[in-house]
ZAMIKOL-182095 format. One line per 3 residues: number of its first residue (from 1); their letters; for each residue x, y, z of C-alpha. Coordinates in nm, 3 decimals, always signed. Example, Ala and Ser with C-alpha at 12.3 -4.5 7.8 and 13.67 -1.06 7.14 Angstrom:
REM residues 2
1) as) +1.230:-0.450:+0.780; +1.367:-0.106:+0.714
REM end
This chain:
REM residues 631
1) xxx) -2.197:+0.651:-0.967; -2.237:+0.499:-1.314; -2.147:+0.139:-1.385
4) xxx) -1.847:+0.253:-1.590; -1.725:+0.478:-1.309; -1.764:+0.193:-1.058
7) xxx) -1.571:-0.049:-1.280; -1.294:+0.209:-1.327; -1.272:+0.274:-0.954
10) xxx) -1.260:-0.099:-0.875; -0.981:-0.147:-1.130; -0.779:+0.144:-0.995
13) xxx) -0.817:+0.363:-1.305; -0.795:+0.733:-1.225; -1.066:+0.909:-1.424
16) xxx) -0.932:+1.249:-1.315; -0.573:+1.366:-1.311; -0.377:+1.686:-1.262
19) xxx) -0.103:+1.811:-1.494; +0.224:+1.986:-1.410; +0.049:+2.325:-1.410
22) xxx) -0.216:+2.212:-1.164; -0.491:+2.188:-1.425; -0.739:+1.906:-1.380
25) xxx) -0.833:+1.672:-1.665; -1.092:+1.397:-1.705; -1.031:+1.080:-1.904
28) xxx) -1.300:+1.017:-2.165; -1.540:+0.727:-2.129; -1.410:+0.572:-2.451
31) xxx) -1.055:+0.562:-2.316; -1.171:+0.416:-1.985; -1.364:+0.142:-2.169
34) xxx) -1.066:+0.064:-2.394; -0.840:+0.021:-2.090; -1.094:-0.188:-1.899
37) xxx) -1.136:-0.414:-2.201; -0.768:-0.510:-2.183; -0.739:-0.569:-1.808
40) xxx) -0.764:-0.908:-1.642; -0.858:-0.781:-1.297; -0.912:-1.119:-1.133
43) xxx) -0.719:-1.164:-0.808; -0.937:-1.426:-0.642; -0.731:-1.690:-0.472
46) xxx) -0.437:-1.458:-0.409; -0.259:-1.575:-0.095; +0.028:-1.331:-0.055
49) xxx) +0.053:-1.061:+0.210; +0.325:-0.807:+0.277; +0.378:-0.683:+0.629
52) xxx) +0.620:-0.480:+0.837; +0.854:-0.653:+1.076; +0.766:-0.589:+1.439
55) xxx) +0.397:-0.506:+1.377; +0.089:-0.730:+1.409; -0.013:-0.879:+1.074
58) xxx) -0.370:-0.846:+0.944; -0.490:-1.160:+0.768; -0.788:-1.236:+0.540
61) xxx) -0.891:-1.531:+0.755; -1.089:-1.613:+1.066; -0.936:-1.678:+1.406
64) xxx) -0.774:-2.004:+1.500; -0.447:-2.193:+1.541; -0.197:-2.184:+1.256
67) xxx) +0.147:-2.307:+1.161; +0.419:-2.066:+1.053; +0.700:-2.213:+0.841
70) xxx) +1.028:-2.026:+0.825; +1.256:-2.018:+0.521; +1.481:-2.285:+0.672
73) xxx) +1.184:-2.518:+0.714; +1.141:-2.464:+1.087; +0.777:-2.472:+1.198
76) xxx) +0.623:-2.262:+1.471; +0.271:-2.269:+1.618; +0.092:-1.933:+1.619
79) xxx) -0.259:-1.813:+1.698; -0.467:-1.581:+1.482; -0.681:-1.354:+1.700
82) xxx) -1.053:-1.290:+1.670; -0.987:-0.967:+1.480; -0.791:-1.156:+1.213
85) xxx) -0.443:-1.051:+1.321; -0.146:-1.262:+1.418; +0.148:-1.163:+1.639
88) xxx) +0.430:-0.959:+1.489; +0.726:-1.128:+1.322; +1.048:-0.952:+1.412
91) xxx) +1.282:-1.115:+1.160; +1.230:-1.006:+0.796; +1.188:-1.280:+0.539
94) xxx) +0.939:-1.492:+0.346; +0.715:-1.720:+0.551; +0.433:-1.966:+0.487
97) xxx) +0.130:-1.959:+0.713; -0.102:-2.261:+0.710; -0.445:-2.203:+0.861
100) xxx) -0.782:-2.368:+0.809; -0.644:-2.572:+0.518; -0.513:-2.265:+0.334
103) xxx) -0.151:-2.156:+0.279; -0.063:-1.787:+0.280; +0.280:-1.648:+0.193
106) xxx) +0.396:-1.364:+0.415; +0.664:-1.121:+0.299; +0.779:-0.957:+0.622
109) xxx) +0.984:-0.650:+0.542; +1.224:-0.433:+0.739; +1.096:-0.081:+0.788
112) xxx) +1.364:+0.069:+0.563; +1.592:-0.027:+0.277; +1.962:-0.070:+0.344
115) xxx) +2.124:+0.260:+0.439; +2.416:+0.402:+0.239; +2.764:+0.365:+0.387
118) xxx) +2.838:+0.608:+0.672; +2.972:+0.948:+0.581; +2.981:+1.072:+0.225
121) xxx) +3.039:+0.866:-0.088; +3.069:+0.964:-0.449; +3.029:+0.773:-0.768
124) xxx) +3.024:+0.810:-1.144; +2.734:+0.739:-1.377; +2.831:+0.566:-1.700
127) xxx) +2.687:+0.412:-2.013; +2.861:+0.074:-2.044; +2.883:+0.068:-2.427
130) xxx) +3.040:+0.415:-2.423; +3.346:+0.291:-2.233; +3.684:+0.222:-2.384
133) xxx) +3.925:-0.025:-2.230; +4.274:-0.158:-2.268; +4.145:-0.382:-2.547
136) xxx) +4.014:-0.195:-2.851; +3.656:-0.292:-2.921; +3.358:-0.160:-3.113
139) xxx) +3.179:-0.082:-2.786; +3.230:-0.122:-2.415; +3.125:-0.449:-2.253
142) xxx) +3.123:-0.593:-1.903; +3.493:-0.663:-1.926; +3.551:-0.296:-1.999
145) xxx) +3.327:-0.218:-1.702; +3.548:-0.424:-1.471; +3.849:-0.219:-1.585
148) xxx) +3.657:+0.103:-1.530; +3.549:+0.014:-1.176; +3.911:-0.037:-1.072
151) xxx) +4.007:+0.301:-1.215; +3.717:+0.479:-1.043; +3.800:+0.308:-0.712
154) xxx) +4.160:+0.426:-0.739; +4.025:+0.781:-0.781; +3.824:+0.750:-0.460
157) xxx) +3.481:+0.650:-0.588; +3.258:+0.417:-0.388; +3.008:+0.346:-0.663
160) xxx) +2.954:+0.324:-1.037; +2.597:+0.374:-1.155; +2.560:+0.178:-1.478
163) xxx) +2.314:+0.176:-1.766; +2.065:-0.115:-1.764; +2.205:-0.458:-1.846
166) xxx) +1.865:-0.609:-1.929; +1.838:-0.862:-2.209; +1.789:-0.706:-2.551
169) xxx) +1.753:-0.885:-2.885; +2.087:-1.044:-2.985; +1.989:-1.089:-3.349
172) xxx) +1.834:-0.745:-3.401; +2.098:-0.474:-3.410; +1.833:-0.205:-3.454
175) xxx) +1.714:-0.244:-3.097; +1.994:-0.117:-2.878; +1.811:+0.112:-2.635
178) xxx) +1.878:-0.022:-2.285; +1.534:+0.100:-2.172; +1.327:-0.113:-2.413
181) xxx) +1.444:-0.464:-2.318; +1.321:-0.804:-2.424; +1.326:-0.907:-2.059
184) xxx) +1.444:-0.766:-1.730; +1.485:-1.116:-1.588; +1.801:-1.175:-1.792
187) xxx) +2.102:-0.982:-1.917; +2.221:-0.825:-2.241; +2.398:-1.120:-2.399
190) xxx) +2.624:-0.912:-2.619; +2.770:-0.725:-2.323; +2.925:-1.052:-2.204
193) xxx) +3.303:-1.049:-2.173; +3.442:-1.311:-2.415; +3.786:-1.298:-2.253
196) xxx) +3.642:-1.494:-1.960; +3.640:-1.802:-2.184; +3.984:-1.724:-2.320
199) xxx) +3.890:-1.563:-2.651; +3.924:-1.192:-2.724; +3.739:-1.047:-3.024
202) xxx) +3.930:-0.883:-3.305; +4.048:-0.535:-3.213; +3.820:-0.261:-3.340
205) xxx) +3.864:+0.102:-3.241; +3.501:+0.174:-3.324; +3.526:+0.549:-3.375
208) xxx) +3.341:+0.826:-3.191; +3.000:+0.671:-3.252; +2.904:+0.307:-3.215
211) xxx) +2.791:+0.145:-3.538; +2.548:-0.099:-3.381; +2.442:-0.250:-3.714
214) xxx) +2.799:-0.361:-3.769; +2.918:-0.415:-3.413; +2.644:-0.638:-3.274
217) xxx) +2.637:-0.899:-3.554; +3.017:-0.914:-3.540; +3.015:-0.970:-3.163
220) xxx) +2.740:-1.233:-3.191; +2.939:-1.423:-3.454; +3.251:-1.402:-3.240
223) xxx) +3.070:-1.532:-2.933; +2.927:-1.819:-3.137; +3.280:-1.917:-3.240
226) xxx) +3.389:-1.893:-2.876; +3.103:-2.126:-2.777; +3.170:-2.376:-3.055
229) xxx) +3.541:-2.386:-2.967; +3.509:-2.365:-2.589; +3.733:-2.610:-2.400
232) xxx) +3.583:-2.901:-2.211; +3.630:-2.749:-1.865; +3.444:-2.432:-1.965
235) xxx) +3.151:-2.627:-2.109; +3.145:-2.854:-1.803; +3.111:-2.552:-1.575
238) xxx) +2.844:-2.405:-1.801; +2.647:-2.732:-1.800; +2.666:-2.753:-1.420
241) xxx) +2.544:-2.397:-1.374; +2.279:-2.436:-1.643; +2.131:-2.731:-1.457
244) xxx) +2.057:-2.489:-1.172; +1.909:-2.223:-1.400; +1.633:-2.373:-1.608
247) xxx) +1.503:-2.023:-1.675; +1.806:-1.965:-1.900; +1.668:-2.237:-2.130
250) xxx) +1.330:-2.065:-2.153; +1.489:-1.735:-2.250; +1.733:-1.911:-2.485
253) xxx) +1.442:-2.070:-2.671; +1.301:-1.725:-2.733; +1.634:-1.591:-2.861
256) xxx) +1.682:-1.893:-3.088; +1.330:-1.856:-3.230; +1.376:-1.482:-3.272
259) xxx) +1.695:-1.545:-3.470; +1.527:-1.818:-3.674; +1.225:-1.615:-3.783
262) xxx) +1.411:-1.286:-3.817; +1.114:-1.064:-3.729; +1.044:-0.809:-3.460
265) xxx) +0.855:-1.003:-3.194; +0.680:-1.327:-3.109; +0.349:-1.189:-3.242
268) xxx) +0.497:-1.205:-3.593; +0.595:-1.572:-3.566; +0.370:-1.847:-3.702
271) xxx) +0.083:-1.903:-3.460; +0.208:-2.249:-3.363; +0.504:-2.085:-3.187
274) xxx) +0.310:-1.829:-2.984; +0.278:-2.067:-2.689; +0.613:-2.156:-2.525
277) xxx) +0.467:-2.493:-2.419; +0.342:-2.584:-2.767; +0.462:-2.897:-2.949
280) xxx) +0.603:-2.676:-3.224; +0.831:-2.498:-2.979; +0.937:-2.828:-2.826
283) xxx) +1.024:-2.972:-3.168; +1.214:-2.654:-3.258; +1.419:-2.669:-2.937
286) xxx) +1.507:-3.032:-3.004; +1.598:-2.968:-3.368; +1.802:-2.658:-3.279
289) xxx) +1.951:-2.778:-2.951; +2.291:-2.629:-3.028; +2.141:-2.285:-3.092
292) xxx) +1.939:-2.297:-2.771; +2.250:-2.404:-2.581; +2.444:-2.114:-2.731
295) xxx) +2.194:-1.853:-2.614; +2.185:-2.011:-2.268; +2.566:-1.999:-2.273
298) xxx) +2.548:-1.625:-2.339; +2.337:-1.576:-2.026; +2.587:-1.780:-1.828
301) xxx) +2.872:-1.570:-1.962; +2.690:-1.243:-1.897; +2.621:-1.346:-1.537
304) xxx) +2.987:-1.431:-1.482; +3.093:-1.105:-1.646; +2.870:-0.897:-1.417
307) xxx) +2.989:-1.089:-1.113; +3.348:-1.017:-1.212; +3.278:-0.645:-1.255
310) xxx) +3.116:-0.617:-0.911; +3.396:-0.820:-0.755; +3.650:-0.591:-0.919
313) xxx) +3.475:-0.288:-0.772; +3.455:-0.427:-0.419; +3.804:-0.576:-0.426
316) xxx) +3.937:-0.235:-0.528; +3.782:-0.080:-0.218; +3.441:+0.049:-0.328
319) xxx) +3.188:+0.038:-0.047; +2.891:+0.006:-0.284; +3.024:-0.098:-0.623
322) xxx) +2.780:-0.125:-0.911; +2.444:+0.051:-0.891; +2.221:-0.135:-1.137
325) xxx) +1.946:+0.041:-1.332; +1.596:-0.106:-1.352; +1.398:-0.001:-1.661
328) xxx) +1.028:+0.064:-1.604; +0.905:-0.199:-1.849; +0.979:-0.423:-2.144
331) xxx) +0.899:-0.479:-2.511; +0.561:-0.646:-2.565; +0.720:-0.862:-2.835
334) xxx) +1.009:-0.977:-2.618; +1.107:-1.280:-2.416; +0.912:-1.195:-2.100
337) xxx) +0.592:-1.126:-2.290; +0.627:-1.452:-2.484; +0.708:-1.681:-2.194
340) xxx) +0.511:-1.514:-1.911; +0.237:-1.325:-2.094; +0.005:-1.330:-1.797
343) xxx) +0.248:-1.113:-1.598; +0.198:-0.810:-1.820; -0.044:-0.536:-1.914
346) xxx) -0.115:-0.699:-2.248; -0.279:-0.459:-2.492; -0.147:-0.153:-2.311
349) xxx) +0.170:+0.050:-2.340; +0.301:+0.293:-2.083; +0.420:+0.650:-2.103
352) xxx) +0.337:+0.995:-1.969; +0.041:+1.229:-2.006; +0.061:+1.559:-2.193
355) xxx) +0.260:+1.825:-2.009; +0.437:+2.152:-2.096; +0.749:+1.964:-2.208
358) xxx) +0.551:+1.715:-2.415; +0.218:+1.864:-2.522; +0.121:+1.543:-2.703
361) xxx) +0.220:+1.317:-2.416; +0.471:+1.030:-2.435; +0.421:+0.671:-2.544
364) xxx) +0.734:+0.475:-2.459; +0.632:+0.177:-2.670; +0.681:-0.072:-2.387
367) xxx) +0.453:-0.254:-2.147; +0.483:-0.332:-1.776; +0.387:-0.575:-1.501
370) xxx) +0.014:-0.592:-1.431; -0.087:-0.502:-1.074; -0.352:-0.775:-1.081
373) xxx) -0.112:-1.041:-1.207; +0.135:-0.947:-0.936; -0.127:-1.007:-0.670
376) xxx) -0.243:-1.332:-0.834; +0.110:-1.474:-0.850; +0.247:-1.357:-0.517
379) xxx) +0.450:-1.081:-0.686; +0.669:-1.350:-0.839; +0.769:-1.153:-1.151
382) xxx) +0.852:-0.840:-0.952; +1.062:-1.031:-0.700; +1.247:-1.214:-0.976
385) xxx) +1.305:-0.886:-1.161; +1.452:-0.713:-0.856; +1.671:-1.012:-0.776
388) xxx) +1.802:-1.030:-1.131; +1.913:-0.668:-1.105; +2.064:-0.699:-0.756
391) xxx) +2.246:-1.032:-0.786; +2.573:-0.862:-0.880; +2.525:-0.507:-0.753
394) xxx) +2.547:-0.301:-0.438; +2.262:-0.074:-0.534; +1.959:-0.037:-0.757
397) xxx) +1.824:+0.272:-0.933; +1.457:+0.240:-1.027; +1.375:+0.429:-1.344
400) xxx) +1.047:+0.625:-1.325; +0.990:+0.530:-0.960; +0.647:+0.691:-0.986
403) xxx) +0.553:+0.370:-1.171; +0.560:+0.191:-0.834; +0.252:+0.394:-0.740
406) xxx) +0.076:+0.454:-1.073; +0.138:+0.408:-1.444; +0.007:+0.609:-1.737
409) xxx) -0.139:+0.334:-1.957; -0.239:+0.373:-2.321; -0.447:+0.125:-2.523
412) xxx) -0.250:-0.018:-2.816; -0.301:+0.196:-3.122; -0.406:+0.501:-2.920
415) xxx) -0.235:+0.837:-2.888; -0.025:+0.908:-2.579; -0.294:+1.152:-2.468
418) xxx) -0.555:+0.873:-2.483; -0.446:+0.720:-2.157; -0.515:+0.717:-1.785
421) xxx) -0.331:+0.648:-1.462; -0.358:+0.293:-1.328; -0.297:+0.231:-0.958
424) xxx) -0.013:-0.002:-0.864; +0.025:-0.190:-0.532; +0.262:+0.075:-0.396
427) xxx) +0.288:-0.037:-0.033; +0.344:-0.400:-0.130; +0.613:-0.310:-0.382
430) xxx) +0.794:-0.087:-0.132; +0.795:-0.363:+0.128; +0.932:-0.614:-0.121
433) xxx) +1.201:-0.366:-0.226; +1.302:-0.314:+0.137; +1.315:-0.689:+0.195
436) xxx) +1.518:-0.761:-0.119; +1.743:-0.464:-0.043; +1.844:-0.628:+0.285
439) xxx) +1.882:-0.973:+0.132; +2.123:-0.827:-0.124; +2.280:-0.571:+0.115
442) xxx) +2.208:-0.305:-0.148; +2.083:+0.053:-0.142; +1.778:+0.156:-0.345
445) xxx) +1.742:+0.481:-0.543; +1.414:+0.591:-0.697; +1.409:+0.828:-0.995
448) xxx) +1.154:+1.077:-0.863; +1.198:+1.361:-1.109; +0.921:+1.565:-1.267
451) xxx) +0.569:+1.600:-1.132; +0.506:+1.356:-0.849; +0.193:+1.318:-0.635
454) xxx) +0.188:+1.487:-0.293; +0.345:+1.266:-0.029; +0.519:+1.037:-0.279
457) xxx) +0.871:+1.143:-0.183; +0.787:+1.134:+0.186; +0.669:+0.775:+0.151
460) xxx) +0.987:+0.682:-0.036; +1.198:+0.847:+0.232; +1.011:+0.669:+0.510
463) xxx) +1.105:+0.338:+0.343; +1.471:+0.437:+0.318; +1.464:+0.478:-0.060
466) xxx) +1.690:+0.756:-0.185; +1.544:+1.007:-0.427; +1.738:+1.200:-0.691
469) xxx) +1.822:+1.569:-0.661; +1.959:+1.682:-0.994; +2.126:+2.023:-1.022
472) xxx) +1.932:+2.161:-1.325; +1.600:+2.096:-1.150; +1.688:+2.225:-0.803
475) xxx) +1.563:+2.581:-0.836; +1.333:+2.817:-0.655; +1.201:+3.168:-0.716
478) xxx) +1.541:+3.315:-0.628; +1.740:+3.094:-0.865; +1.930:+2.774:-0.793
481) xxx) +1.850:+2.630:-0.452; +2.160:+2.624:-0.228; +2.286:+2.267:-0.229
484) xxx) +2.309:+2.261:+0.150; +1.927:+2.283:+0.153; +1.870:+1.979:-0.070
487) xxx) +1.701:+1.673:+0.074; +1.918:+1.442:+0.281; +1.722:+1.133:+0.175
490) xxx) +1.848:+1.145:-0.185; +2.153:+1.123:-0.404; +2.291:+1.451:-0.536
493) xxx) +2.363:+1.462:-0.909; +2.493:+1.714:-1.160; +2.283:+1.556:-1.436
496) xxx) +2.144:+1.236:-1.584; +2.171:+1.059:-1.918; +1.858:+1.252:-2.027
499) xxx) +1.979:+1.602:-1.941; +2.231:+1.832:-2.101; +2.584:+1.780:-1.975
502) xxx) +2.732:+2.066:-1.773; +2.953:+2.163:-2.066; +2.664:+2.129:-2.312
505) xxx) +2.437:+2.340:-2.095; +2.705:+2.608:-2.051; +2.771:+2.623:-2.426
508) xxx) +2.397:+2.602:-2.515; +2.451:+2.277:-2.700; +2.111:+2.156:-2.584
511) xxx) +1.945:+2.465:-2.728; +2.118:+2.403:-3.059; +1.983:+2.046:-3.070
514) xxx) +1.633:+2.160:-2.980; +1.622:+2.400:-3.271; +1.801:+2.172:-3.512
517) xxx) +1.540:+1.905:-3.446; +1.252:+2.153:-3.410; +1.194:+2.054:-3.049
520) xxx) +1.183:+2.409:-2.911; +1.007:+2.733:-2.986; +1.081:+2.959:-3.280
523) xxx) +1.314:+3.207:-3.110; +1.657:+3.053:-3.055; +1.825:+3.389:-2.977
526) xxx) +1.575:+3.448:-2.699; +1.649:+3.106:-2.550; +2.022:+3.172:-2.565
529) xxx) +1.969:+3.509:-2.394; +1.762:+3.336:-2.128; +2.043:+3.087:-2.078
532) xxx) +2.285:+3.369:-2.002; +2.060:+3.466:-1.713; +2.049:+3.104:-1.594
535) xxx) +2.426:+3.077:-1.609; +2.458:+3.393:-1.403; +2.214:+3.248:-1.150
538) xxx) +2.416:+2.927:-1.119; +2.744:+3.116:-1.092; +2.593:+3.339:-0.824
541) xxx) +2.477:+3.035:-0.629; +2.825:+2.884:-0.657; +2.982:+3.210:-0.536
544) xxx) +2.748:+3.217:-0.238; +2.849:+2.858:-0.161; +3.217:+2.954:-0.171
547) xxx) +3.307:+2.736:-0.468; +3.338:+3.008:-0.734; +3.465:+3.365:-0.762
550) xxx) +3.535:+3.622:-1.026; +3.342:+3.719:-1.338; +3.114:+3.480:-1.522
553) xxx) +3.349:+3.256:-1.723; +3.307:+3.211:-2.095; +3.484:+2.877:-2.085
556) xxx) +3.289:+2.583:-1.943; +3.578:+2.430:-1.744; +3.564:+2.657:-1.434
559) xxx) +3.184:+2.638:-1.439; +3.202:+2.257:-1.436; +3.443:+2.264:-1.140
562) xxx) +3.212:+2.500:-0.953; +2.896:+2.299:-1.035; +3.052:+1.974:-0.915
565) xxx) +3.181:+2.134:-0.595; +2.841:+2.299:-0.542; +2.652:+1.971:-0.588
568) xxx) +2.891:+1.793:-0.352; +2.790:+2.032:-0.073; +2.445:+1.874:-0.056
571) xxx) +2.378:+1.685:+0.269; +2.304:+1.377:+0.057; +2.498:+1.062:+0.150
574) xxx) +2.606:+1.005:-0.211; +2.703:+1.239:-0.493; +2.686:+1.090:-0.842
577) xxx) +2.842:+1.267:-1.139; +2.804:+1.144:-1.498; +3.136:+1.064:-1.658
580) xxx) +3.049:+1.317:-1.929; +3.054:+1.590:-1.662; +3.374:+1.469:-1.501
583) xxx) +3.559:+1.498:-1.831; +3.371:+1.804:-1.953; +3.222:+1.699:-2.286
586) xxx) +2.925:+1.873:-2.446; +2.720:+1.588:-2.591; +2.472:+1.391:-2.382
589) xxx) +2.410:+1.015:-2.417; +2.039:+1.042:-2.490; +1.801:+1.312:-2.613
592) xxx) +1.452:+1.216:-2.490; +1.182:+1.208:-2.753; +1.418:+1.123:-3.038
595) xxx) +1.519:+0.800:-3.206; +1.741:+0.836:-3.513; +1.749:+1.216:-3.518
598) xxx) +2.012:+1.220:-3.241; +2.279:+0.950:-3.188; +2.121:+0.815:-2.870
601) xxx) +2.315:+0.540:-2.690; +2.591:+0.558:-2.954; +2.846:+0.804:-2.818
604) xxx) +3.180:+0.675:-2.691; +3.432:+0.813:-2.449; +3.749:+0.964:-2.601
607) xxx) +3.983:+0.736:-2.400; +3.996:+0.469:-2.132; +3.858:+0.561:-1.792
610) xxx) +4.204:+0.528:-1.637; +4.350:+0.771:-1.889; +4.063:+1.016:-1.850
613) xxx) +4.085:+1.016:-1.471; +4.458:+1.087:-1.494; +4.397:+1.416:-1.676
616) xxx) +4.467:+1.715:-1.448; +4.122:+1.869:-1.495; +3.946:+1.542:-1.420
619) xxx) +4.173:+1.461:-1.125; +4.091:+1.805:-0.986; +3.718:+1.726:-1.002
622) xxx) +3.745:+1.383:-0.842; +3.955:+1.543:-0.567; +3.672:+1.789:-0.503
625) xxx) +3.434:+1.498:-0.462; +3.667:+1.297:-0.240; +3.735:+1.595:-0.014
628) xxx) +3.371:+1.701:+0.022; +3.239:+1.798:+0.364; +2.880:+1.917:+0.406
631) x) +2.839:+2.293:+0.415
REM end
């Protein structure tokens, strides 16, 4: 083995990988060197171990007496055996073990994540900004979400799967994608509900598409007025809560600096401000104390808004409530990268290797947590990230769950194809997820679509994580796989924000977009002809399942009814249907691989959720979901 190969193996870089067609590829030496040059692989001194409750715990220490400290401060004497193991701990939690003058943190996890509620549940998947509420606004916010959860609960839903609420960039209206956040430790300030402090923004119908360049600056200005005019009791509560959340101040400093310099990321600021602990940053915070307080206030208001939305869902009878969405990474120029740079894969972005759907590969333009930093810091950033998402939710969907096991990393400036897979501490992350799932009493869903390594889904299932079985992808050589044969350890879905809606698929709207944007081949008629065959296959599967009959419909409405009823027959504990499918619209929220060519994250619903659910066609579909019994 060459020195380069040994270094790559020690760092967890996969020099060989297999594509979706089973073809093997080898990463070039130059790419391996470029990745190694960016990695800080030091983990010496790490004193954090994950373990399973009820099993003996292997320790990196010699035998001897030790003291185990519980989370409540209680101490217990234990003995580490000659083989370096200590007796099992039955109660999950975080513990400190002191032995031979060294402290080790133990994260003792339950074997499985929290199970879904008994029986069958259904929920809707929504994009928060797309919502309309009783108050006209340029886009939906967390107040609109609270209204929506009540309406969905009244229709029989147990859950609402929401788009990510991660912190974006309040002063940069160009950056509105929820999957490229400034930080996942905080929330999108401009989704905060201003009515919670007694001030509603000016009514604005907003139109069919959100004009982010107009809407976000207007909302920011309105929230600033609300802060400046807030009554004493509101500010007193804010100050009391802020005293308990010093991390808000750190993030608020970033937002205030970002607004002050008016550039993309912290790398573009004067060098004196690159270090959060620098004198220049301290002087800025003192000179702009009101601005920093305002951005901290926005985090306080966003937290209260999310709490209200989850409370509205549970109070209305939902057994799960909000299912939060955890993006796979964050912007390298954002708040997390500025304040906690050592947490991240600095100098690397993440994406996907070349495959038949993306021959050039994908570079998502974001970075992620470093596996070495996680070990060095006792997985602090990962734990904080999961807790931030689960604080006001009954569930968590993990985007690109494959990233828990390995990430496709690309050196900055390189092509998406110039990357390699980097191993992540999969078992540790799964244990922490199971532990935090129980602490929050929340289910965990992993987005496991596409090509996944052998055994990946089995490992997820063994930990009680639900996968995703999405109708367009559930096919075999005979056509669409009968829903009653789908995996039980998953949620059943008719689609996602990245797939064509049922109506759009039936009408070939997705094919039209592919050719309009030159994303497909050069034979649109052939693709439309192929789609006719696919529609026949789906209709045949629905007929066999007893949820459709008669000739293939030209209109999408009966096909949507059949597809929803078909999906609901899956033995999955939860069926999730995008709101776009419930109401039967053709356009999808996001077209992967595009930015401005398609109005991603800009589409709005035609009416309030309550009004939409009252429509006869939509009420018929929610009734199908509420009445579902496994086939």
